N, C-alpha and C positions, 0 to 999 in steps of 0.2 A: 609468454610473459613479456617477451620485448615489446609486446602492444600497449601494456599497462604503462601508461605515462605518468609523470609526476602528479598531475592534475587529476588524472582517475585516482591515483593512490590519496590522496589528499580529500577526494569526494567521498571516497569509500569508507574512508577513515572517520571523516564526519558522521557520515549515516550509520555507520557502528555504533558510535558513542550516542548517537541521539536516540537509535532505536533501542540501546542498553535504556537509558532513561526512560524512556514510553512506555517499555514492555515490563521495565520492575513495576509500573503502576497499574498495568492493564489488569490483571488479577485481584488487584486489591481495591481497584478504583470503587466500584458497587459498593463493597465492603464499608469504605472509608466513608461514602457520601450515605448512606443509611444510617452511619454511627453519629452523622453529624444533622440527622433529621430529614434527608429526602426522602421523600416515597419513591415507589417503583416509576410512577406514572412521570414524576418531577426528573428523575434519573433518565427516563426515554425523552423527556423534550429538551432537557439539555444536550443528551446525544445528537439529537437533531439538529437541533440550531447550531451545533459546532458543526457537524459534518456537512450541513448546508451552507455553511459559511466557507469551510474548507473548498467545497465542491466550485461554488461561483467564483471564489478569489483566485482560483488554479486558472481557469481562463484568463481572466482580465491580467492577472501577472505576467501568465505569458504572452499576451497579446503585447503588454507594454514592455516588456524584455525585450521582444522584436523591436518594436516601433524606436524604442531609445537605443536600441544597439548595444545594451548592457547585460550583461549575465551576473558578474560574481555579487554587486549591491544587495541584489535580491536572495541572493544565497545566503548573505553575511546577515542581513535582517531578517530573514525567515528563520534561520536557527536560533538567531538570540531571541525574538518571541518566545518561540518552544522553549527554551530554555530559562527563561526568565519567569514563564507560566508555572513553572514545578513549585518553587517553594509558596507561590503565592496562593496553591490551592491549600495550602496547609496554615499560614498565615492568617489568611480572611475566610471566616467559613460562614458568613450571611450569603444567603443564596444568591442574591444579586452578584457578588464579587466572584463566585464561584463560577456562575455562568460567564462572567467577564473572563477570568482567568483561563477556563477552557476552550472558550472560544478564541481567546489570544495564541494558545497554543495550536487550535487547527489553523486559524487564519495564519500564522507563520509558516505551516505546511504547504498552505496555499501561495503564497508569496515566493516561496522556493521552486517548487516541484516543476514548474517549467524550464525555468531558466537554468537548473540544476541538469536536468536532463538533457537540455540544448548544449550545455557544456561537454556531456560526456559524448553527446553527438559528434561536436567539433574535434572530440579528440581521436575519431574513428573514422573510417573509411568505410563502404558498404560492404566489403567483405570482412569487416572485424567488428562489425555493431552486435552481433550476436554475443561473442565471447567479453566486449566492451560491457554490454549491458548486464550480461550476466555474473561478471566479475563485479560489480555493483551491488547487483541483488544480492549476491553471497556474502558479501561483506556487511550489507544491510542488517541479513538476517542472522548472523552471526550474533548482533545483538538483542536478535527476539529470544535467542538461546540462553545468552548471558544476563539477561535482566529478569525473566520470571524466574531462573536459578538462582540468583542473588537475593531474589523477595522472598523466596521457599526458604532460603537458609536464613534471612533474618528473621522471619515471621515465626520459625523453627524456636528460635532464641527468645525473641521477644514478642509472643501472640498479642494480637490485636494493637501492638503501636505502631499504627499507620502513619501517623502524621510524621515520623522520624524518615519515612521512606523517601517523602517528596523531597526533604532536604539532601537524602543521598543522591536521590536521581537528579538533582542540580548539579553535581560535581560533574558528572560524564558531558553533561549539557554545555556546561560552561569549556570545557576541552575542546568541544566541538565548534565552539563560537571563536575560541583564539585560534585553531587550525585553519578557520575558512579565512581567516586574514592572510593565509600563506597564498592565496590565489589570486590570480591576475588574470583581467580581461586581455584578450587578445586583440593587436593593434588594428584589427579589422572591425573591433566592436567599439572604438573610442571616439568615432564620431555621432553625438548625439542628434537625432532629430526631432523636430519641433511640432509633428504631427499629434493634433489632438488624440486622445483615446479615451472614450466615455468606458463607463463600467462595463456595459454589456457590448460593447465593441466586435469582442472575439468571436460572438455571434454568428456575424457577418462572413468570418472565416468560411464558415460551412458553405456559403454559396461559392465563394471564388477558389475553393480548395480543389484538388483533384478529383476526377469520378471516383478512380480507385480507393482515395482516403474515404469518401463517404460510404462507399460498399464496405468497406474493411470495418469501418466504426461502427456500421449499423448493425452487423455480427456480432462485434464486440459488446454492444451495449445491449442486445437481446440478451446474449449469454450472463451477462453481469444483472439483468433485471430477473434471473432466475436463480443468482448465484449469492444465496446468503451469507451472512456474517458466521465466521467460523464455531459462533458461538455454539451454533446448532447443531454442530457435529460433536460438539463437546456435550451438549446437552443430551444427545442421542445416546453418549457413549455413559453417562452419569445416569441415564434411565434404565439400562440396561443391566446396572449393580456396580459400575465400577466405582470406587472410592474418590473422595475429592481429591487426594493425594496422587493417585494414580492418573486422575484426569488433569492435573497439572503437569505430571510427568509425560503423558502421551503429547500434551501441547507443545512442550520443550522438544521432545523426540521428534515430532514434526517438522519445527523450525531447524532442529539439526538436519536431517536429511536437507530441505529446502536449501540452508546455508551449503553443503555439501555438492549439491548437485548442479546449483545455478551457474557456474563457472565453466564445468565441463560441458553440460549441457548446450551451452552458448557456443563452444567451440563448436560442438557439433552440428550446431545449425547453420553457421558460417560454412559448412564444405555441404551440409545434404540440404540447405534452404530453412530459412524462416518458417514459411508455411507448411513445410512437411511436420515440422518439428512442432509448432503448435498445435496443428490437429491431432497429433500424437497423443499431445498433453491433456486436449480436450477429452479424448478417448479413454485415457486413465481417470479422468473425473468423473467419466459416468460411470465407469467398474467401481468407483471410489462409494459413490453415492447409493448404487445397486446393492454394494455389499453391504454398506451403511443399516439399508432401509431393514434387512432381515437378520443381521448378526447381533449376537449376544456374548460373545465368546472375547475375553480379554487379550488374548494372544493375537486373535484375527483382526483386532481394531488397532493394535501395534501397527501389525501389517497393512492396513486400509491406510493409515496415518502415513507410514512409509510410502505406500503410492501417493497419496495426497503432498506428501513434500515434493515428490518426481513432479506431480502435475504442477504444483506453481512454479518450478524452477523451469518447467517448460513452456510457461504461458505468460508470467509476469514482466520480466524484462524482455522477452522474447516479442512482445505486443508492441511495446514502445521502440524497439528496434526495427520493426517491421513499419512503423509509421514514418520514423524518421528517414527510413530508406524511399518512401515513395511522396515524400515532399521536399519543397525546396529548402535549402540551407537556411533561408533568411526567413522562414516561416516555423522553424523546427520546435520553437519554445509554444508558438501559438496551438500549431498544431496536437501537441502533447498535452499541453493545456487545457484545450476544449475538450479533446477526449476524456482526460482526467475528470475535469468539472462535470462534466456530462457524466462521467462512472460513477462519481460521488452520490450524486440525484437517483440513478438508476439502483445502485448499492443500498440506499435508505429505502427504496420500494421493495427491493428484493427481500430486507429481512420483514418489511410489514408483510410482506404476502405468503412467504414462508411461515411466518407466525399465525396468521388466520387458517392456512391449511393446516397447522400442526393443532392447531385451538379446535376447530370445528370437525375436523377428522381425526387421524393422528400424524404421530411422526414418520410413520412409513408412507402414508399417502405424500407428505409435503416432500419427502427425499427422493420417492418415485417421481413427482412431477417434474423437479429439478433434472434429473438423469434424462427423461424423455425429452425435454425441449432441448438440452445439450446434443443428444443424437440430431436433433433437426438442426441444430445450429452446426455442427458437422458438415452434414450434407450442404448446408449453404454456403460454407468457407470453401467447399471445394470448387466454388463458380467463381471464388475472389482471384483474380491473376496474383500470379507470383511475383514477389518486389523485385 
């Protein structure tokens, strides 16, 4: 724990509070939108627009953070936008305002992601990146346990009272914004550059980046292109006869395992190598999808979601740590922002692709295709140099 600095603690607590707010609304968002007149198609369009906004803005604001040599303002504004969007979803129920509020939430994520991850990278050395990013992911995911748990408890006593949850979610969001005021930029980032930064300028980084960065990101994006939303795994569990309450329970269980494993796996990754742990994570992912394709037993589902939590802990923070170790420090926010931006677009395509396979064939085919492609990606990653 001696490597966990004050800045890392603050950023991790901010992420915990923000994720608590966001995940509190995650299970009830479709239900709420339907209750105010949104069709399934309109919900899909809303989420698509919101995620595309987040994806494109991650790259731009990551580049802007590196260009201006500033980190903290992007973190503060990003978390503020996400906090403000929560009550707006309940106050303004016309579709155009719902689109604005939801997009504002994702826009906030796009503003802060690259700068926040660069701050984390600046607080670490090449030998401690795994544990630093692992610790942050662990704290962040604690929020993904607390949020749905609070929502489940609230709806137990107040069924279908969705609007109040948006105001409740505003509370941890406000605390996160106040906590962000405690962070300061390092002196090395106080000099502002006057270089122009067009919106798509971050895409130029692809040509300027190290060859190993491009090779790594290509593998990550191919994997993302077939790694659909967790919603499909929950739908598979529901299809097998698991009740709604059990589905939410297994989702909370997965996030709990993720939270518990991210930090210790990060420590192991620093010792044994980021690449080794990442490939092991992909192997676990393959086993999970193979198991999900054929399983119908509740207890085995819990076992598979346990493994899925371990996979997430072994890949999400590790991938960013790996990227930060193979890129120049002055380009950290751009490198991570470019990757996460392209990743967001691939995630949208992945869910669409899985949905088509699920619809035209069945859930087993959709999951087996993902598992097969992941095996190919593992072979590809064996050719990527160690960081």
